[in-house]
DOLO-578667 format. One line per 4 residues: number of its first residue (from 1); their letters; for each residue x, y, z of N, C-alpha, C. Coordinates in Angstrom, 3 decimals. Example, Ala and Ser with C-alpha at 12.3 -4.5 7.8 and 13.67 -1.06 7.14 Angstrom:
2
1	AS	13.190,-5.690,7.800,12.300,-4.500,7.800,13.200,-3.300,7.800  12.850,-2.250,7.080,13.670,-1.060,7.140,12.900,0.030,7.870;
This chain:
76
1	XXXX	-6.173,-15.771,-23.729,-6.523,-14.467,-23.464,-7.401,-13.802,-24.538  -8.351,-13.106,-24.227,-9.300,-12.493,-25.170,-8.539,-11.199,-25.606  -9.167,-10.681,-26.813,-8.734,-9.499,-27.333,-8.887,-8.406,-26.298  -10.078,-8.331,-25.629,-10.526,-7.263,-24.612,-9.116,-7.297,-23.540;
5	XXXX	-8.919,-8.444,-23.016,-7.935,-8.381,-21.888,-6.599,-7.974,-22.436  -6.273,-8.307,-23.678,-5.099,-7.812,-24.195,-4.942,-6.419,-24.358  -6.048,-5.721,-24.567,-5.951,-4.174,-24.569,-6.136,-3.444,-23.217  -6.195,-4.135,-22.209,-6.332,-3.535,-21.050,-4.929,-3.061,-20.598;
9	XXXX	-4.828,-1.764,-19.916,-3.662,-1.212,-19.622,-3.767,-0.903,-18.083  -2.549,-1.053,-17.386,-2.492,-0.856,-15.928,-1.539,0.110,-15.602  -1.608,0.811,-14.448,-0.692,1.782,-13.998,-0.314,1.474,-12.443  0.559,1.963,-12.025,1.055,1.933,-10.632,0.936,3.380,-10.180;
13	XXXX	0.213,3.489,-8.882,-0.088,4.689,-8.451,1.284,5.147,-7.632  1.950,6.225,-7.966,3.052,6.659,-7.168,2.746,7.968,-6.349  1.548,8.642,-6.553,1.209,9.842,-5.823,-0.336,9.816,-5.627  -0.874,10.391,-4.640,-2.306,10.514,-4.366,-2.694,11.672,-3.659;
17	XXXX	-1.864,12.766,-3.984,-2.156,14.110,-3.409,-3.575,14.512,-3.443  -4.273,14.669,-2.345,-5.673,15.181,-2.315,-6.758,14.091,-2.948  -6.263,12.931,-3.005,-7.169,12.005,-3.757,-7.728,10.820,-2.722  -8.790,10.731,-2.035,-9.033,9.650,-1.109,-9.261,8.385,-1.865;
21	XXXX	-9.518,8.375,-3.066,-9.916,7.115,-3.930,-8.816,6.487,-4.587  -7.534,6.945,-4.161,-6.362,6.335,-4.817,-5.550,5.678,-3.608  -4.812,4.640,-3.906,-3.794,4.126,-2.794,-2.530,4.155,-3.362  -1.426,4.774,-2.895,-0.068,4.473,-3.411,0.298,3.176,-3.389;
25	XXXX	1.243,2.789,-4.319,1.814,1.491,-4.627,0.594,0.445,-4.955  -0.480,0.811,-5.400,-1.382,-0.119,-5.909,-1.582,0.121,-7.496  -1.864,-1.155,-7.999,-2.102,-1.150,-9.561,-3.601,-0.857,-9.891  -3.805,0.145,-10.792,-5.114,0.448,-11.376,-5.310,0.219,-12.906;
29	XXXX	-6.503,-0.187,-13.275,-6.672,-0.220,-14.678,-7.115,1.073,-15.194  -6.514,1.579,-16.343,-6.893,2.661,-17.116,-7.793,2.336,-18.203  -8.664,3.484,-18.601,-9.505,3.225,-19.780,-9.084,4.197,-20.832  -9.056,4.017,-22.152,-8.567,4.909,-23.185,-9.456,6.249,-23.214;
33	XXXX	-8.596,7.267,-23.283,-9.371,8.517,-23.365,-8.358,9.530,-23.937  -8.400,9.651,-25.121,-7.313,10.324,-25.927,-7.390,11.917,-25.611  -8.622,12.278,-25.480,-8.788,13.828,-25.074,-8.173,14.046,-23.687  -8.337,13.305,-22.706,-7.876,13.456,-21.332,-6.208,13.345,-21.465;
37	XXXX	-5.721,12.327,-22.217,-4.233,12.261,-22.394,-3.697,13.506,-22.827  -4.232,14.062,-23.841,-3.860,15.395,-24.376,-3.624,16.418,-23.427  -4.521,16.386,-22.463,-4.565,17.481,-21.380,-3.751,17.021,-20.125  -3.062,15.795,-20.169,-2.173,15.361,-18.977,-2.891,14.612,-18.023;
41	XXXX	-3.922,13.980,-18.419,-4.819,13.248,-17.530,-4.995,11.685,-18.015  -5.231,10.826,-17.023,-5.679,9.423,-17.365,-6.904,9.022,-16.742  -7.846,8.225,-17.437,-9.020,7.800,-16.841,-8.736,6.568,-16.205  -8.914,6.635,-14.855,-8.583,5.436,-13.975,-9.724,4.959,-13.256;
45	XXXX	-9.890,3.486,-13.172,-10.781,2.955,-12.307,-10.389,2.984,-10.975  -10.791,3.801,-9.998,-10.281,3.897,-8.733,-10.956,3.035,-7.740  -10.590,3.488,-6.481,-11.184,2.511,-5.349,-12.701,2.435,-5.107  -13.302,3.537,-5.902,-14.862,3.648,-5.834,-15.534,2.748,-6.816;
49	XXXX	-14.408,2.187,-7.841,-15.008,1.383,-8.812,-15.473,2.121,-9.976  -15.393,3.328,-9.921,-15.796,4.215,-11.026,-14.632,4.688,-11.810  -14.813,5.253,-12.913,-13.566,5.810,-13.591,-13.724,7.374,-13.484  -12.334,7.921,-13.281,-12.406,9.352,-13.056,-10.945,9.698,-13.703;
53	XXXX	-10.819,10.964,-13.977,-9.673,11.465,-14.443,-8.615,12.053,-13.333  -7.330,11.502,-13.529,-6.463,11.974,-12.575,-5.107,12.384,-13.317  -4.136,13.112,-12.787,-2.991,13.539,-13.472,-2.109,12.383,-13.755  -1.621,12.462,-15.019,-0.708,11.404,-15.432,0.409,11.334,-14.530;
57	XXXX	0.929,12.244,-13.966,2.046,12.467,-13.062,1.786,11.464,-11.801  0.611,10.916,-11.494,0.209,10.340,-10.305,0.726,8.799,-10.613  1.050,8.367,-11.796,1.110,7.104,-12.143,2.422,6.759,-13.053  2.667,5.449,-13.031,3.575,4.939,-13.948,2.926,3.645,-14.574;
61	XXXX	3.051,3.611,-15.945,2.571,2.613,-16.708,3.193,1.352,-16.496  2.539,0.314,-16.324,3.249,-1.109,-16.053,2.726,-2.086,-17.086  3.618,-2.967,-17.518,3.327,-4.018,-18.318,3.159,-5.308,-17.552  2.005,-5.888,-17.347,1.813,-6.979,-16.638,1.828,-8.176,-17.472;
65	XXXX	2.376,-9.377,-16.916,2.137,-10.568,-17.657,0.716,-10.976,-17.631  0.426,-11.933,-18.622,-0.953,-12.519,-18.827,-1.446,-12.945,-17.655  -0.885,-13.681,-16.752,-1.359,-14.256,-15.584,-1.925,-13.175,-14.599  -1.074,-12.209,-14.474,-1.389,-11.024,-13.623,-2.677,-10.271,-14.183;
69	XXXX	-2.726,-10.190,-15.337,-3.980,-9.452,-16.023,-4.932,-10.207,-15.756  -4.938,-11.717,-15.752,-6.159,-12.418,-15.578,-6.449,-12.377,-14.152  -5.631,-12.378,-13.385,-5.888,-12.458,-11.794,-6.603,-11.154,-11.442  -6.088,-10.004,-12.112,-6.718,-8.753,-11.756,-8.205,-8.749,-12.353;
73	XXXX	-8.439,-9.378,-13.491,-9.844,-9.312,-14.135,-10.651,-10.196,-13.193  -10.197,-11.229,-12.542,-11.020,-12.129,-11.858,-11.589,-11.347,-10.508  -10.857,-10.304,-10.051,-11.303,-9.566,-8.875,-12.319,-8.565,-9.271  -12.763,-8.363,-10.339,-13.760,-7.351,-10.834,-15.180,-7.952,-10.606;
């Protein structure tokens, strides 16, 4: 596994109020954004394939095994 894939973080969507580009119970990759996190948001790569800010309360951080991270990376 590369250093880049080791640094990837994933979240599980538990709410999608007024968000057409998020699906409940789906895993999404997040990108680092310290400024957004301080304001209570996460930068999420959503269904559009772009990254947008969403409330942290919409997600639960998940720790995926290496194999799962690699499988998600193959779908990109």
